[in-house]
N, C-alpha and C positions, 0 to 999 in steps of 0.2 A: 210400809209393808215389807215383810220378809219374803224374799223371792227364791224360787228354785228353777233350775233348768232341768228338764226331764226329757229323756229320749226313750220312748216306749217301743221296744223292739219285740220281735216274735219270741225270743229266748230270754231277754234280759230287760230289766228296768235300770236305766242309768240316770243317776241323780247327782246334781252339783249345786252347792250353795256358794261356791267360790273358794271356800276354805276346806270343805270336806267333799270328797268325791267317792261315790259308791256305785258298784255294779251288783245288782241283785238278780240272781237267777230266778226267772219267773216265766216258765214255759206257757205262753199264751194259749197254745192248743189244748192244754190241760186245765189251766187256771183262770180262764177269761172271766168266769163268774165271780172270782175273788178280787178282780181288779180294783173296784171301788174301795173295798175294805183295805187293800194293800196301799192304795194311794192315800187313804185317810190316815193310816199308820205312819206313812212317810211324812205327811204334812204335819202331824202332831209332833213327831220326833224332831223335825227341823224347825218347828214353830213357824211354818210358812203358810201364808194365805194368798199368795200370788205365784203363778207359775208360767213359764214359757215351755211349750210342749211341741216336740216333733214326733212323728209316728211312722214306724215301719212295720208294726205288728198287724196291719190290715191284711197281710198276705197269709196269716195263720189260717189253717183250714178249718178252724172252729167257726169261722165266718163264711157265709154263703157267697159273699162278694166283698171286694175291697171297699165299696161304698158302705156296706153294713159294718165292716170293721172300723172304718174311720168314724162313723156316726156313733157306734157303741163306745169306742174309746174316748172320743171327745165329750160325749155326754157324761161319762164317768168323771172326767177331769172337771167339768163344769159343776158337778154336784159336790165335789170335794173342796175346790178352791174358790175363794171369793172373786178372784180375777184371773182369767186364763187367756193367754195369747197363743195362737197357733201360727205355724209358718207354712206357706204353700211353696210349690216348687219354682215359683218366680221370685221368691225372697220377700214376699209380702207378709207382714205381721198383722194378724187380725183376731178379733175376739169371736167372730162368727165364721163358720165354715159354710160358704155359699155353694161351692162345688166340691164335694168330697174327693173327687178324683184328682184335684189339684194339690191335695195334701198327702197323697200317698208317697211314702219313701222319700221324705223331704229332709232327712237329717243332714245329708251332705251339704244341702243349701245353707243350713245354719252355720256350719263350719266355714264354708267359703265366704259367706256374707260377713262373718266376724273378721276373718283374715283380711278381707278387702278394707274393712274399717281400720284395721291395724296397720295398713299401709303396704301390704303385699299386693303386687299387681301382675306378676308374670311367673306363674308356677304351676306345677302339677301337684295337686293335693291327693295324697294316698293314705287311706284310712283302712287298716286291716284289723278286723275284729274277730269274734269267735267263729263267725259263720261266713261272712262275706268281706270283700275288699273293694273299696271305691277308688277309682282313678279319674279325677276330675281336672281337666285342663282349664286354666284360667288365664286370660289376657284382658285385664281390666274388668272382665265379667266372666262368669262361668260359661264354658263352651260345650258342656255335656248335654246329652239328651235329657228329657224330662220324665221319661217313664223307665221302669226297670227293664221292660222288654227291649226298648231301644238301646238302653245302656248295655244290656247283655250282648246285643248284636254288635255294638261298637267297641266291645271290650272295655267299657268304662265301669262295668260291674263284673267282677270275677266272683263266682259263687263258691268261694272256699276261704277258710279262715284257720286260725291256730288252735281251735278247740273242737268244734263240732263236725268237721268234715270227715267222712269215711276215708280211711287210709287208701282203699282201692281206687278212689277217685284221683289221687295224686301220684300213686305209684302203681303201675300196671303189672309189673312182673318182678320176680325176685329169683335169681338163680334158675332162670328159664321156666319158672312156674308162674302162671298168671295168678294174681291175687284174687281171692274169692269175692264176688260182688255181694257180700253179706255184711251186715253191720257188726263185724267182729271187733274192730278197733277204730278209733278216731284220732284226729291230729293232736288232741290233748295227750294221748298216750305217747305219741312221737316225741313231743317236747318235754314230757316228764322224763323220758328215757335219755334225751340229749342234755337234760339238766337245765333247760331254759324256762321252765315254769315250775312253780312250787305246787305242793298238794293243794294248798288253799286257792291257788290261781287256776286249778283244774275246776272251773266254776260251772260245771254242768254234770248231768248224769253220765255214768259210765255205761258202755254198751251192754255189759253183762250184769249190771247191778252190783258188782263187786267193788273193792276199794280202789284207791288211787296211788298206792305205793308203786315204786319203780318196778318191782317184781311183778305186781299184778298187771301193770301196763305192758310189760314184756310178754306176759302170758297171752294178753289179748292180741298183741302183734303177731305172735306165733300162730294164733288161730287163723290169721289172714291167709296163710298158706297150708291150712289144714293140719297144723302140728300142735302138739303139746310143747310147752317150753323145754321140758327135759329132752324131748325128741329133736327139736330144732337147735337148742343150745343158746345160752345167753349171748354169746358173741354174735350169732346170726340174728337174734332178735334186735340187738343193738344196731346191727348193720341195716336191718329193715328201717329202723327209725332214722338212721343217718341218710339212707338213700331217699327216704320220703322227704326229709328236710331239704336235701339237695334238689329234688324234683320241684318242690315248691319255690325254692330260690330261682331256679331256671324259669319257671312260669312268670314269676314277678319281674325278673330281669327282662324277659322278652317283652312283656306288655307295657311295663313302665318305660323301657327304652323306646318302644314304638310310639307311644303317646308323646313322650318328651321330644323326639325328633320331628314327628309329624306336625306338631304345633309350635315348633321352634321356641321352646320354653327355656327359662334361665335357671330355675330351681325346682327341686322336689322337696315338698314339705310332708313329712311322715308322722303319723300318729296311730293311736289304737293300741290294743294289747299286743298286736303283732308288729309294733314299731321296730322291735329288735330284728325281725326277719327282713323287713323292708330295707333296713340299713345294711344288711348283709348282701342284699341283692343289687343295691344301687346307691350311688353317692347322694346323700340327702341331708337335709336339716331336720333333726328330730325335734318335734314340738315339745317333747318332755324337757328339753334343755332350756326352754323358754317358759313353759306353763306348768312344769312339774307333773304331778299325778293327774292333772286335768287332761293330759294328752290321752289317757286311756279311755276317756269317754268324752272326747272333744265336742261332739254335737250338743250334748247336754250342757257343757260349760259354755259353749258359744251361745246357746239359747238364753242362758242366764244373763250373759253380758248384753245381748241384744235387747232383752226385755228391760234390763236396768236403765236403758237409755230412753225408754218410752215415757 
């Protein structure tokens, strides 16, 4: 059987067959009804009839509850693939979802389970994506809480990432002006302006529906302080981007350092499309140096490897 690892998130479908790794923008809150057709398209393209699946999209507000989300998504997967394995937050692989609440936001468990099988024993796993950042302490077993709420409380889940986070969330003021709490600009605009992501890597919608060129990103950043770009000036727009990036690095450094010290850990293992930013915040081992492009969607890759052993 040809297998795939799939991480079904609220904003993206992440797919790996071990050789090819793909992140597909798929806003679940808009396109949930298309999920089965999209999975069918993916299965045909990769000629796969078997899949290992982790789910984080149950939180999308198109679903009335997390339970409904897990059941809807898992049913779609079962209709598309001949054989499907799901992973719960205890690390259990199963074909049947007995308690949907145990399968919510379990993608980090796939990554950690795989790394434990690879021989890593004492580490802080940090995965920074488009929207969120996971900080999972591990000492022979994962020490993190099992629900998003508890992980938010314990700073094991930071709800910010390198693409979809509103800029006003990470940078509160600029030149004594508070940034407007409007969706004028997102962190993808920041990292286009700093030169750390390409136009293709800006893998989500822009806040204003306009393009993803550096100038258009600067225009959106200027809006965060109620300005046109011509009014604010390109130098100041770039400064907003730089200050936003530095603010994100400070947040990462603070919380990574706190978890690292509190759990007396030996290493930080970094992955995700925000791996570059983690590395600027803290001394770490970048998983891209070991697993290449799979680092960008590590839970999907990890699920593939776990299922291949079944």
